[in-house]
TORTI-175709 format. One record per atom (N, C-alpha, C, O, CB): residue in one letter; x, z, y. Coordinates in steps of 0.05 Angstrom, whole numbers, plus 5000, padded with zeros to 4 digits. Glycine has a CB too. Example, Ala and Ser with C-alpha at 12.3 -4.5 7.8 and 13.67 -1.06 7.14 Angstrom:
<rs>
@residuo->A c1->5264 c3->5156 c2->4886
@residuo->A c1->5246 c3->5156 c2->4910
@residuo->A c1->5264 c3->5156 c2->4934
@residuo->A c1->5285 c3->5169 c2->4934
@residuo->A c1->5226 c3->5181 c2->4911
@residuo->S c1->5257 c3->5142 c2->4955
@residuo->S c1->5273 c3->5143 c2->4979
@residuo->S c1->5258 c3->5157 c2->5001
@residuo->S c1->5268 c3->5161 c2->5023
@residuo->S c1->5282 c3->5114 c2->4988
</rs>
This chain:
<rs>
@residuo->M c1->6975 c3->5052 c2->3486
@residuo->M c1->7003 c3->5043 c2->3483
@residuo->M c1->7021 c3->5074 c2->3482
@residuo->M c1->7035 c3->5081 c2->3463
@residuo->M c1->7012 c3->5021 c2->3512
@residuo->L c1->7017 c3->5089 c2->3506
@residuo->L c1->7029 c3->5112 c2->3510
@residuo->L c1->7021 c3->5134 c2->3487
@residuo->L c1->7038 c3->5149 c2->3478
@residuo->L c1->7021 c3->5121 c2->3536
@residuo->H c1->6999 c3->5133 c2->3480
@residuo->H c1->6995 c3->5151 c2->3458
@residuo->H c1->7010 c3->5145 c2->3429
@residuo->H c1->7019 c3->5161 c2->3414
@residuo->H c1->6966 c3->5151 c2->3454
@residuo->R c1->7010 c3->5118 c2->3427
@residuo->R c1->7023 c3->5111 c2->3403
@residuo->R c1->7054 c3->5118 c2->3405
@residuo->R c1->7067 c3->5130 c2->3387
@residuo->R c1->7019 c3->5080 c2->3399
@residuo->M c1->7064 c3->5110 c2->3430
@residuo->M c1->7095 c3->5118 c2->3438
@residuo->M c1->7103 c3->5148 c2->3430
@residuo->M c1->7125 c3->5153 c2->3418
@residuo->M c1->7100 c3->5115 c2->3472
@residuo->R c1->7083 c3->5168 c2->3438
@residuo->R c1->7079 c3->5190 c2->3435
@residuo->R c1->7084 c3->5199 c2->3401
@residuo->R c1->7103 c3->5210 c2->3390
@residuo->R c1->7054 c3->5194 c2->3448
@residuo->R c1->7064 c3->5191 c2->3392
@residuo->R c1->7060 c3->5199 c2->3365
@residuo->R c1->7084 c3->5185 c2->3346
@residuo->R c1->7091 c3->5196 c2->3326
@residuo->R c1->7030 c3->5189 c2->3355
@residuo->N c1->7096 c3->5160 c2->3353
@residuo->N c1->7119 c3->5153 c2->3339
@residuo->N c1->7144 c3->5173 c2->3348
@residuo->N c1->7161 c3->5181 c2->3331
@residuo->N c1->7124 c3->5123 c2->3345
@residuo->A c1->7145 c3->5179 c2->3373
@residuo->A c1->7164 c3->5196 c2->3378
@residuo->A c1->7164 c3->5226 c2->3363
@residuo->A c1->7185 c3->5235 c2->3353
@residuo->A c1->7161 c3->5199 c2->3406
@residuo->F c1->7142 c3->5237 c2->3363
@residuo->F c1->7137 c3->5264 c2->3347
@residuo->F c1->7143 c3->5256 c2->3319
@residuo->F c1->7160 c3->5271 c2->3309
@residuo->F c1->7105 c3->5277 c2->3349
@residuo->L c1->7135 c3->5237 c2->3304
@residuo->L c1->7140 c3->5231 c2->3276
@residuo->L c1->7167 c3->5226 c2->3272
@residuo->L c1->7177 c3->5232 c2->3250
@residuo->L c1->7125 c3->5207 c2->3266
@residuo->G c1->7184 c3->5214 c2->3292
@residuo->G c1->7213 c3->5212 c2->3289
@residuo->G c1->7225 c3->5237 c2->3290
@residuo->G c1->7243 c3->5240 c2->3274
@residuo->G c1->7226 c3->5196 c2->3310
@residuo->G c1->7216 c3->5261 c2->3309
@residuo->G c1->7226 c3->5282 c2->3310
@residuo->G c1->7224 c3->5300 c2->3286
@residuo->G c1->7241 c3->5316 c2->3278
@residuo->G c1->7216 c3->5292 c2->3330
@residuo->V c1->7198 c3->5293 c2->3273
@residuo->V c1->7193 c3->5311 c2->3247
@residuo->V c1->7214 c3->5293 c2->3226
@residuo->V c1->7231 c3->5306 c2->3213
@residuo->V c1->7154 c3->5310 c2->3234
@residuo->I c1->7213 c3->5272 c2->3225
@residuo->I c1->7235 c3->5260 c2->3204
@residuo->I c1->7260 c3->5268 c2->3205
@residuo->I c1->7271 c3->5275 c2->3184
@residuo->I c1->7239 c3->5233 c2->3206
@residuo->K c1->7274 c3->5267 c2->3230
@residuo->K c1->7299 c3->5278 c2->3236
@residuo->K c1->7303 c3->5306 c2->3234
@residuo->K c1->7326 c3->5314 c2->3234
@residuo->K c1->7305 c3->5271 c2->3259
@residuo->F c1->7283 c3->5324 c2->3233
@residuo->F c1->7283 c3->5352 c2->3226
@residuo->F c1->7288 c3->5352 c2->3194
@residuo->F c1->7306 c3->5364 c2->3183
@residuo->F c1->7254 c3->5366 c2->3235
@residuo->I c1->7274 c3->5339 c2->3185
@residuo->I c1->7272 c3->5343 c2->3149
@residuo->I c1->7297 c3->5328 c2->3142
@residuo->I c1->7307 c3->5336 c2->3121
@residuo->I c1->7241 c3->5327 c2->3130
@residuo->F c1->7308 c3->5310 c2->3152
@residuo->F c1->7334 c3->5298 c2->3150
@residuo->F c1->7354 c3->5317 c2->3153
@residuo->F c1->7369 c3->5321 c2->3135
@residuo->F c1->7339 c3->5277 c2->3169
@residuo->Y c1->7354 c3->5329 c2->3174
@residuo->Y c1->7377 c3->5352 c2->3179
@residuo->Y c1->7377 c3->5375 c2->3160
@residuo->Y c1->7397 c3->5386 c2->3151
@residuo->Y c1->7374 c3->5365 c2->3207
@residuo->I c1->7355 c3->5380 c2->3154
@residuo->I c1->7350 c3->5405 c2->3134
@residuo->I c1->7358 c3->5397 c2->3110
@residuo->I c1->7371 c3->5414 c2->3097
@residuo->I c1->7320 c3->5415 c2->3131
@residuo->L c1->7353 c3->5370 c2->3099
@residuo->L c1->7365 c3->5362 c2->3075
@residuo->L c1->7395 c3->5362 c2->3077
@residuo->L c1->7408 c3->5376 c2->3061
@residuo->L c1->7355 c3->5334 c2->3067
@residuo->V c1->7406 c3->5348 c2->3094
@residuo->V c1->7440 c3->5349 c2->3102
@residuo->V c1->7447 c3->5378 c2->3102
@residuo->V c1->7464 c3->5385 c2->3085
@residuo->V c1->7448 c3->5336 c2->3137
@residuo->L c1->7439 c3->5392 c2->3113
@residuo->L c1->7452 c3->5420 c2->3117
@residuo->L c1->7446 c3->5440 c2->3096
@residuo->L c1->7460 c3->5461 c2->3096
@residuo->L c1->7442 c3->5433 c2->3141
@residuo->V c1->7428 c3->5436 c2->3079
@residuo->V c1->7418 c3->5460 c2->3063
@residuo->V c1->7420 c3->5449 c2->3033
@residuo->V c1->7431 c3->5463 c2->3016
@residuo->V c1->7385 c3->5470 c2->3072
@residuo->V c1->7410 c3->5425 c2->3027
@residuo->V c1->7403 c3->5412 c2->2999
@residuo->V c1->7436 c3->5398 c2->2990
@residuo->V c1->7446 c3->5402 c2->2968
@residuo->V c1->7374 c3->5384 c2->3003
@residuo->A c1->7446 c3->5384 c2->3011
@residuo->A c1->7467 c3->5375 c2->3006
@residuo->A c1->7491 c3->5391 c2->2995
@residuo->A c1->7503 c3->5385 c2->2975
@residuo->A c1->7471 c3->5364 c2->3026
@residuo->P c1->7496 c3->5414 c2->3011
@residuo->P c1->7517 c3->5433 c2->2998
@residuo->P c1->7514 c3->5442 c2->2974
@residuo->P c1->7533 c3->5443 c2->2958
@residuo->P c1->7520 c3->5455 c2->3011
@residuo->L c1->7489 c3->5449 c2->2969
@residuo->L c1->7480 c3->5461 c2->2944
@residuo->L c1->7486 c3->5442 c2->2921
@residuo->L c1->7498 c3->5450 c2->2901
@residuo->L c1->7449 c3->5467 c2->2944
@residuo->W c1->7478 c3->5417 c2->2926
@residuo->W c1->7485 c3->5396 c2->2901
@residuo->W c1->7514 c3->5395 c2->2899
@residuo->W c1->7525 c3->5397 c2->2877
@residuo->W c1->7473 c3->5364 c2->2906
@residuo->I c1->7531 c3->5391 c2->2924
@residuo->I c1->7561 c3->5386 c2->2921
@residuo->I c1->7572 c3->5410 c2->2902
@residuo->I c1->7588 c3->5408 c2->2884
@residuo->I c1->7576 c3->5385 c2->2953
@residuo->Y c1->7558 c3->5437 c2->2910
@residuo->Y c1->7572 c3->5460 c2->2896
@residuo->Y c1->7563 c3->5454 c2->2863
@residuo->Y c1->7579 c3->5457 c2->2844
@residuo->Y c1->7559 c3->5492 c2->2909
@residuo->A c1->7541 c3->5447 c2->2861
@residuo->A c1->7530 c3->5447 c2->2831
@residuo->A c1->7547 c3->5429 c2->2819
@residuo->A c1->7556 c3->5435 c2->2796
@residuo->A c1->7499 c3->5437 c2->2826
@residuo->T c1->7553 c3->5409 c2->2827
@residuo->T c1->7561 c3->5385 c2->2814
@residuo->T c1->7588 c3->5385 c2->2814
@residuo->T c1->7598 c3->5380 c2->2791
@residuo->T c1->7552 c3->5362 c2->2826
@residuo->Y c1->7607 c3->5389 c2->2836
@residuo->Y c1->7636 c3->5388 c2->2834
@residuo->Y c1->7647 c3->5416 c2->2834
@residuo->Y c1->7666 c3->5419 c2->2819
@residuo->Y c1->7648 c3->5371 c2->2857
@residuo->L c1->7640 c3->5438 c2->2849
@residuo->L c1->7655 c3->5461 c2->2855
@residuo->L c1->7648 c3->5483 c2->2828
@residuo->L c1->7665 c3->5497 c2->2816
@residuo->L c1->7645 c3->5472 c2->2887
@residuo->S c1->7624 c3->5482 c2->2824
@residuo->S c1->7618 c3->5498 c2->2800
@residuo->S c1->7637 c3->5497 c2->2777
@residuo->S c1->7650 c3->5517 c2->2770
@residuo->S c1->7592 c3->5491 c2->2791
@residuo->P c1->7637 c3->5475 c2->2765
@residuo->P c1->7659 c3->5474 c2->2739
@residuo->P c1->7688 c3->5482 c2->2743
@residuo->P c1->7704 c3->5492 c2->2727
@residuo->P c1->7662 c3->5444 c2->2728
@residuo->I c1->7693 c3->5474 c2->2769
@residuo->I c1->7724 c3->5481 c2->2775
@residuo->I c1->7729 c3->5507 c2->2782
@residuo->I c1->7752 c3->5515 c2->2782
@residuo->I c1->7737 c3->5466 c2->2797
@residuo->L c1->7707 c3->5525 c2->2790
@residuo->L c1->7709 c3->5553 c2->2790
@residuo->L c1->7702 c3->5567 c2->2769
@residuo->L c1->7707 c3->5591 c2->2768
@residuo->L c1->7697 c3->5563 c2->2809
@residuo->D c1->7690 c3->5556 c2->2749
@residuo->D c1->7689 c3->5568 c2->2725
@residuo->D c1->7709 c3->5569 c2->2708
@residuo->D c1->7711 c3->5589 c2->2692
@residuo->D c1->7673 c3->5559 c2->2714
@residuo->R c1->7730 c3->5544 c2->2709
@residuo->R c1->7753 c3->5540 c2->2694
@residuo->R c1->7772 c3->5565 c2->2710
@residuo->R c1->7782 c3->5582 c2->2695
@residuo->R c1->7764 c3->5504 c2->2696
@residuo->A c1->7775 c3->5566 c2->2735
@residuo->A c1->7792 c3->5585 c2->2750
@residuo->A c1->7783 c3->5613 c2->2742
@residuo->A c1->7800 c3->5631 c2->2740
@residuo->A c1->7791 c3->5581 c2->2782
@residuo->M c1->7760 c3->5617 c2->2738
@residuo->M c1->7752 c3->5645 c2->2731
@residuo->M c1->7764 c3->5650 c2->2702
@residuo->M c1->7778 c3->5669 c2->2697
@residuo->M c1->7718 c3->5649 c2->2733
@residuo->E c1->7756 c3->5630 c2->2684
@residuo->E c1->7768 c3->5634 c2->2655
@residuo->E c1->7799 c3->5639 c2->2658
@residuo->E c1->7810 c3->5658 c2->2646
@residuo->E c1->7762 c3->5605 c2->2635
@residuo->T c1->7813 c3->5623 c2->2674
@residuo->T c1->7843 c3->5626 c2->2673
@residuo->T c1->7850 c3->5653 c2->2687
@residuo->T c1->7870 c3->5665 c2->2679
@residuo->T c1->7859 c3->5600 c2->2689
@residuo->I c1->7837 c3->5662 c2->2703
@residuo->I c1->7842 c3->5691 c2->2714
@residuo->I c1->7841 c3->5713 c2->2694
@residuo->I c1->7857 c3->5731 c2->2692
@residuo->I c1->7822 c3->5697 c2->2735
@residuo->D c1->7816 c3->5708 c2->2678
@residuo->D c1->7811 c3->5727 c2->2655
@residuo->D c1->7830 c3->5727 c2->2636
@residuo->D c1->7837 c3->5748 c2->2625
@residuo->D c1->7788 c3->5722 c2->2642
@residuo->Q c1->7840 c3->5702 c2->2629
@residuo->Q c1->7861 c3->5706 c2->2610
@residuo->Q c1->7886 c3->5714 c2->2621
@residuo->Q c1->7902 c3->5723 c2->2604
@residuo->Q c1->7866 c3->5684 c2->2595
@residuo->V c1->7893 c3->5714 c2->2642
@residuo->V c1->7918 c3->5722 c2->2657
@residuo->V c1->7913 c3->5754 c2->2655
@residuo->V c1->7928 c3->5768 c2->2641
@residuo->V c1->7920 c3->5709 c2->2693
@residuo->Q c1->7895 c3->5763 c2->2665
@residuo->Q c1->7888 c3->5791 c2->2662
@residuo->Q c1->7893 c3->5802 c2->2636
@residuo->Q c1->7908 c3->5822 c2->2632
@residuo->Q c1->7861 c3->5796 c2->2668
@residuo->G c1->7880 c3->5789 c2->2617
@residuo->G c1->7879 c3->5799 c2->2589
@residuo->G c1->7907 c3->5800 c2->2576
@residuo->G c1->7915 c3->5817 c2->2561
@residuo->G c1->7860 c3->5781 c2->2571
@residuo->T c1->7922 c3->5777 c2->2584
@residuo->T c1->7951 c3->5778 c2->2579
@residuo->T c1->7967 c3->5798 c2->2591
@residuo->T c1->7987 c3->5808 c2->2581
@residuo->T c1->7963 c3->5756 c2->2586
@residuo->S c1->7956 c3->5805 c2->2616
@residuo->S c1->7973 c3->5826 c2->2630
@residuo->S c1->7971 c3->5854 c2->2619
@residuo->S c1->7989 c3->5870 c2->2619
@residuo->S c1->7965 c3->5827 c2->2660
@residuo->V c1->7943 c3->5860 c2->2608
@residuo->V c1->7935 c3->5885 c2->2597
@residuo->V c1->7950 c3->5887 c2->2569
@residuo->V c1->7958 c3->5909 c2->2561
@residuo->V c1->7904 c3->5887 c2->2595
@residuo->K c1->7954 c3->5866 c2->2557
@residuo->K c1->7967 c3->5869 c2->2528
@residuo->K c1->8001 c3->5872 c2->2536
@residuo->K c1->8015 c3->5886 c2->2521
@residuo->K c1->7960 c3->5838 c2->2505
@residuo->A c1->8010 c3->5862 c2->2554
@residuo->A c1->8034 c3->5861 c2->2559
@residuo->A c1->8042 c3->5893 c2->2569
@residuo->A c1->8063 c3->5904 c2->2562
@residuo->A c1->8040 c3->5837 c2->2579
@residuo->Q c1->8022 c3->5905 c2->2587
@residuo->Q c1->8027 c3->5932 c2->2592
@residuo->Q c1->8020 c3->5952 c2->2571
@residuo->Q c1->8027 c3->5976 c2->2574
@residuo->Q c1->8014 c3->5939 c2->2613
@residuo->T c1->8007 c3->5944 c2->2551
@residuo->T c1->8009 c3->5963 c2->2524
@residuo->T c1->8026 c3->5959 c2->2512
@residuo->T c1->8034 c3->5979 c2->2500
@residuo->T c1->7992 c3->5964 c2->2506
@residuo->Q c1->8044 c3->5932 c2->2508
@residuo->Q c1->8065 c3->5937 c2->2488
@residuo->Q c1->8086 c3->5950 c2->2506
@residuo->Q c1->8102 c3->5965 c2->2495
@residuo->Q c1->8075 c3->5909 c2->2473
@residuo->F c1->8087 c3->5945 c2->2532
@residuo->F c1->8112 c3->5960 c2->2544
@residuo->F c1->8107 c3->5990 c2->2543
@residuo->F c1->8125 c3->6006 c2->2543
@residuo->F c1->8119 c3->5951 c2->2576
@residuo->Q c1->8082 c3->5998 c2->2542
@residuo->Q c1->8083 c3->6031 c2->2540
@residuo->Q c1->8087 c3->6038 c2->2514
@residuo->Q c1->8095 c3->6060 c2->2510
@residuo->Q c1->8056 c3->6046 c2->2549
@residuo->G c1->8084 c3->6020 c2->2493
@residuo->G c1->8091 c3->6026 c2->2466
@residuo->G c1->8122 c3->6028 c2->2463
@residuo->G c1->8134 c3->6043 c2->2448
@residuo->G c1->8080 c3->6004 c2->2448
@residuo->F c1->8133 c3->6009 c2->2479
@residuo->F c1->8163 c3->6006 c2->2479
@residuo->F c1->8173 c3->6032 c2->2492
@residuo->F c1->8192 c3->6044 c2->2481
@residuo->F c1->8175 c3->5979 c2->2496
@residuo->Q c1->8163 c3->6041 c2->2511
@residuo->Q c1->8173 c3->6067 c2->2528
@residuo->Q c1->8168 c3->6087 c2->2504
@residuo->Q c1->8188 c3->6097 c2->2494
@residuo->Q c1->8155 c3->6076 c2->2560
@residuo->D c1->8148 c3->6093 c2->2496
@residuo->D c1->8139 c3->6113 c2->2476
@residuo->D c1->8162 c3->6117 c2->2456
@residuo->D c1->8174 c3->6138 c2->2452
@residuo->D c1->8112 c3->6103 c2->2460
@residuo->A c1->8165 c3->6092 c2->2445
@residuo->A c1->8186 c3->6089 c2->2427
@residuo->A c1->8217 c3->6099 c2->2437
@residuo->A c1->8230 c3->6114 c2->2423
@residuo->A c1->8185 c3->6059 c2->2420
@residuo->L c1->8224 c3->6090 c2->2459
@residuo->L c1->8249 c3->6094 c2->2473
@residuo->L c1->8249 c3->6125 c2->2475
@residuo->L c1->8269 c3->6137 c2->2469
@residuo->L c1->8251 c3->6078 c2->2502
@residuo->K c1->8231 c3->6136 c2->2483
@residuo->K c1->8233 c3->6168 c2->2488
@residuo->K c1->8234 c3->6185 c2->2464
@residuo->K c1->8248 c3->6206 c2->2462
@residuo->K c1->8209 c3->6179 c2->2503
@residuo->K c1->8219 c3->6173 c2->2445
@residuo->K c1->8225 c3->6183 c2->2415
@residuo->K c1->8252 c3->6179 c2->2407
@residuo->K c1->8264 c3->6198 c2->2396
@residuo->K c1->8210 c3->6168 c2->2394
@residuo->F c1->8265 c3->6154 c2->2412
@residuo->F c1->8289 c3->6153 c2->2401
@residuo->F c1->8309 c3->6171 c2->2418
@residuo->F c1->8328 c3->6182 c2->2407
@residuo->F c1->8298 c3->6125 c2->2399
@residuo->Q c1->8305 c3->6173 c2->2444
@residuo->Q c1->8322 c3->6193 c2->2461
@residuo->Q c1->8321 c3->6224 c2->2450
@residuo->Q c1->8341 c3->6238 c2->2448
@residuo->Q c1->8311 c3->6192 c2->2492
@residuo->S c1->8297 c3->6230 c2->2446
@residuo->S c1->8290 c3->6260 c2->2436
@residuo->S c1->8305 c3->6263 c2->2410
@residuo->S c1->8312 c3->6285 c2->2404
@residuo->S c1->8257 c3->6265 c2->2430
@residuo->Q c1->8310 c3->6247 c2->2399
@residuo->Q c1->8321 c3->6251 c2->2369
@residuo->Q c1->8349 c3->6257 c2->2374
@residuo->Q c1->8359 c3->6275 c2->2361
@residuo->Q c1->8317 c3->6223 c2->2347
@residuo->F c1->8366 c3->6242 c2->2395
@residuo->F c1->8391 c3->6251 c2->2403
@residuo->F c1->8396 c3->6274 c2->2417
@residuo->F c1->8417 c3->6286 c2->2416
@residuo->F c1->8401 c3->6234 c2->2416
@residuo->Q c1->8375 c3->6283 c2->2430
@residuo->Q c1->8380 c3->6306 c2->2449
@residuo->Q c1->8382 c3->6329 c2->2432
@residuo->Q c1->8396 c3->6348 c2->2440
@residuo->Q c1->8358 c3->6310 c2->2469
@residuo->N c1->8367 c3->6331 c2->2406
@residuo->N c1->8368 c3->6352 c2->2392
@residuo->N c1->8388 c3->6356 c2->2378
@residuo->N c1->8389 c3->6377 c2->2365
@residuo->N c1->8351 c3->6355 c2->2380
</rs>
């Protein structure tokens, strides 16, 4: 009877260990893949769009500054 109780306690410990591994390792990976990954992908796309728009605006502003300098140089001569 004592041998059976020890074996059951050992098997219970092994099952608990496997359960905690699943909870601590597999569950976060599943949650990330299911819920967080699509949200992060959309956020990264939005950030890329904002950066692209920023670069376009800087380019246009640089062109405006060049035109303004050219316009000012015409009046100084």
